N, C-alpha and C positions, 0 to 999 in steps of 0.2 A: 744280507739282504742283496735282491736286487732292485733298482730304481721303480723297475713299473713291471710286475706282474700282469697285469691289463693286457689283454691282444690289442694289438694296435687297430689291427684290421677283426672286427667283429663278424664278419662274414661266416655265416655258418654253413657254407658253400666250401670257404675254401678246404687245400684239402695239402695236408703233409706225409710224401712217402717218405720212406725210411726203407734204403737199400741194405739189407744185412740186420738176420733175427740172432743176435749176438746180444753179449751181456749189453753192450752198447746198445743196439736195437730195442731190445726188450727197452731197455730202462728209458732209452728218449722217449719210447712211446707212451708209457704212463706217466713220465712227468710232463709231457707235452698235456694231456689232459689234467692232468692234478694242478698245472698251471693257466689252465682255463682255454686251452683252443679249443676254438666252439666247434669245428668242422671236421670233416673225415680224417680217418687216420689210417694209414696203409702199411703194414711192415711185411715186407717181402725178404724170403728167406730162400737160400737156395737150397739146402737141406730139408729131407722130409718132417724131422721130429720139430716139437716146440723147441722155441729157443732152451736151453741148459746151460748148467755150471760146466764149463771147461775143464779147470784144475782137476778134481776128481778123476779125470779120463784117464792120466797115468799113473794112477795112486787105487782107489778105493772100486771104481767100476775094472781096471784092467784084473784087479787082484779077485774081482768077483764077488765081493763085499757089499758093492750097490749096483742097483739097476738104472735104467736110463728114467724112470718114474722117481725116483729116490735123485735127482741132479734136476729136474726142472724149475728153471727160474723162478717160474709163474705159473698157476695151473689154469687151462684152457677157457675156463668159465671166468677169469680174471681181464682177458683179452675179451671176451663179449661183454665184462659188465660196464668196463670203459670204452663199450663204440668201438674199440681194435678190429680193424679188419683184416684177418692172416692171409699172407699169400704165401703159404709153404710150398715146398719142390719148385718153385719158381724160379727163370735165370734170365736175369735182365740183360738184353742184348747191347743197350746204346743209351747215354743220356744227350738231351738235346736240349742243351742251356738257352738257346735262341728263342725256343719254344715253348718251354718250359715244360716238358715232357719226356716222360723215358718209354723204351721199346721192350718188351718181353721177348724170349727166344721163340715163344708163338707167334710172332709178330703184334701183337695187342698193342695200342699205344694209350697209355694213362697221364693226362695233364695233371701237373701240380702247380701248386701256391708255393710253398717251399719244399726242400728235398733236404735229406740228412743221409751221408754215407756213413754206412756202420760197417766196411766190407772185412774187416780183420785184415789178415794174413794166412800166408798159407807155407807148407812148408819147403825150403829149397831141397831141391834133388841132385840126387848124386848119378853122374851119367854112366850107372854102374850097377850090372845086374837087371837089367830089365828084363821084364819075361819071366824070372826065374819065381818059383813056389818058395814062402817064407821071408821074402824081401820086404819090408814094414817100414809106415811111415805113421805119426801118432799125431793126429791135431782134432780128429773129427768122432764121433761116436761111431761112424762106420769101420773107421779104421781100427777104433778098439775091437769091433766085433770080429774083423776080421785077426787081428793078433793071437786072440782069446780062443778061436778056430783053431790057430796055425799051433798054438802051445800044446793041443793036447798029449799030443806023444811027443813031444820034444825033450831035450836032454842038455842041449848045449847051445846057447845063446851069445852074440855078440853084438854088442850097442856101438854106433860109431858116434860119437858125440858126446861129451861129459858135460853138456850145461842142465837146466833143471831138467827139461824132460828126459833127457836120456838117465841122469844119476837115479832118478824118481821111476823108472820103467825097470833099470837094473834092480834096484832095493826089490820090485813086486816079483821080481821072475827069480831074483834067489831066494826069495821067501817058499815061492813055489817049487821050487826045490832043483831049478836048472843051474848048472854050472854057466857063470856069466861071465863076457871079456866086457869090459869099458876100453874102446879106442880113443883117444884123444888127440886131435892134430897139434892142439898148444902144449906148454909145457909145461900145466897144472890143469886140474879140473875146475871147471866155474870162473874161468879167467877174466872172460867177458861182465862177469856184474860182482865179484867181489875181491878181497887181497890174498895175498897170499898164506896166510894164517890159516881163513878158513878153510881156502881150498887143500890144505895139510890135513885138516878136521878131516873133512869128507870123504876126504882116500884114505885117511887109516879107518874110516867109520867103516868103508865099502871093504876094505882088507881083513876087518876084523869078522864080516859076514861072510867070508870068500871069495869075493867077487875081485877078478884081476882089473888093477887099475892101470892102462899102458898109456903113457903120456908120449909125446914127441912121436905119434903114428900118423904115419901119410899112408891114409889105405888108397890103394891104385887097381883091386880087382875084387869084383864077388864073384866068387867061383861056383859052380854047377854045370848039369845038364838042363832037365827042366826044374829041379828045388835047391836052393843052396845047400852047399856044402860047404864055404871056407871064405874067408878073406883073406887078403895078401896085402902085404905092406910095404911099402918101398925100400927099408931095410932087407927085404928078404925073407922077416917072419910071415907065418901062415896060421890061421885060428881056427881050427877047426868051428863048424857052425850049421844047427839045425834051423835055426830063424836068427835073422838079421835086423836089427830096429834102429834106421838113422834118424838121427836126432841132432844135426849140424844146422838149426836155427829157422830161423821164419823171415820173408820177405814181405813186404806190406802189399795188399792186396789192391793196385790203383790203377788196375786197366779201364775199367770205366772212367773214373776219374781223369785219366790222362788222354782218354780218347776224346773224353768232350770238351777237351783243353784247359783245365783246370790246372793251376803250378803244381807241381810236384817239386819237393825238396827232402831228400831222404824221407819219403812218405808223400801221403796227400798235405801241404801246405793248407795249415788256418794260423788266424790270429789269436788274441787272448779271448777273444768271444765264441772263439769256435767255428767261425766263417770262416769259410774257402774264398778262394779270390772272385768267387762268385755271390753278392751280397743274395741270393737267394737259395743257397746251399750251403748247410752246415754240414760238421762231420764230426766224426767222435772213437776213439778204441785203438786200435794196433795200428792202422792205417794212415795212421795221421804223426803232425812232428808239428809241435807248438812251441813258441816262443816262452821262456822260463827267465824270469828275473832273477831267482836266486842264484842259479848256474850261469845266467848270463850267455845262454846259446839257445838255439834249439834243440828241442829232446824229441826224440819217440821213445813209447816206451810198451811195451810187451806186458801190460799189466789188469786183472780185473779193476784193481781201484782206478786206474786211468778211465778203463773206459766207462765206467758205471758214473764216475766223478765228472768226466767231459760231456758223459751225455744228461745228466741234469743241467748241467751251465748252458748246454745248446740248447734242449728243451727252455729254458727260462726265456734265451735269447731270441729264439723265435718266436715266441708266445710277446715278443717286446720288451724284454727285459734286457738291462745293461751290465749283466755280470761276466765278473774275469776268471778265467782257470786258472788259480795260483792254489795249489795245494804241493804237501809234500810227496814224492812217490816211496809207496811202500809195497813189500813182496812178502814172500813166503815159501817155501820148499817142504814137504813132509818127505822124510827118505828114512826106511825102518821105522824107530818109534822115537825119530828124532824129528825137529819141527826148528827149520831156522826162521828166523823173525829177520826182516832188512826194512831200514829206514834211509831214506835219502839215497843220492851218489855217491859212491865213494871214490867214483873217479878222478883221476888229480891231488889224491891227497899227498902229505908229505911226512905224517907222522902218525901212530896210532897208540890208543890207551886200551889194555888188556886187564879185564877184571877179570879172574877165575881160572880155569884150567881148560886147555885146548884136548885132552885125555877124551874119548870118545865116553870111558869108560867111567867120567865122574858124573856122576848125578846130578851135581851143582850147576851143569854146564858154564857157560862165558858171554863175557860182553864185550864188543871191539870198536871201540868210538874212533872214526878216521877224524882226521883233521887236517886243513889246509890253514899256512899261517895262523896257527894257531884256535882255529874257528873249526866246529861240531861241523861236518856235513854231512855225516852217514853214520849208521851204525848197524852193526849183525849180532845177534841175540839167540842165544840157544838156551831152552830151559829157564826163560830170564823174560816169561810175559809183562810181568808190571815194568821192569826198565827199557822196556821193549816200548810202551807208549808213553814213559817218561819222555825218553830223549828223542822220540816221534816226535811231541811236542817241541822240545826244545829246539830241534833244527829248525 
């Protein structure tokens, strides 16, 4: 519970502006009102759509089984009933902290009493394939609409990058009947987020569905005249492609914050109260890095859990509370009929405990516990939801 939920400044004319109509932005707006913010709440978003769930984009939305209406975080009426002003399809050009105002791309100035940055992250772009039809990135709803249009008459797909997004997209395209090749620069898939056993499990899973997985593959060219026709690697290999999806990670969107003179440290620096280096500016979500006492370092997470929980804490503290952000990171990924559920951060583990089989055909699934000096720090679970919840609580 927070030390104080009551707003210190009960001025009903106070205005809080939230930049970024994301998971974090939507959650923060709703929680501001829930925790007693008396004044105006303005949610500014660059996209034209109402805030929506991003995880389904690379899964059910791309597959065509869900539409935008199915993935909205909240209906428009909810924002109206909470007196939250939506400024969608709106770009913020500048933050002026010394004058507590923002400047929109239209030139309009809006003053604030408190500001929250929920600007998320943007895809890392390859300096290859510029201007070629069929070269796609996957971050927004508009990106997925473009991919769906491109997929209509395609037979061969290349995915560059074997993280969550790349493998999820590969699974969807395989099920849509495309011949899919995944090219990964590292020596195994999902290297950044899990251990070698889980990497091998998902490599075997994809190969069992006909997806070609190629690791240690350094892409040097995306070829074609007007449309992509192939991808070349440094070892001389060449992979035919009618469509290419690039999923090589994201970078935190901190341009506005940096230009405003806010502290940047692997993302936008926030303290345990979700406050930036400016006492009137808070932040939440993929754009931030925060101090984690459990792992004894600053962490930047790209997850819905982090965005929602940080937004909740930021809203409490904007309203005068003193809640600290102290939660266990958790993630999930859906590929084919398999759901991976992960709790904690496994990097730095020195031992593992496996319960179950790493054969994708085994219906019982598995649990892998990651230990450091005998202490549980993380777990990966497939087809074991109850054990996932128990292990998350233990961590």
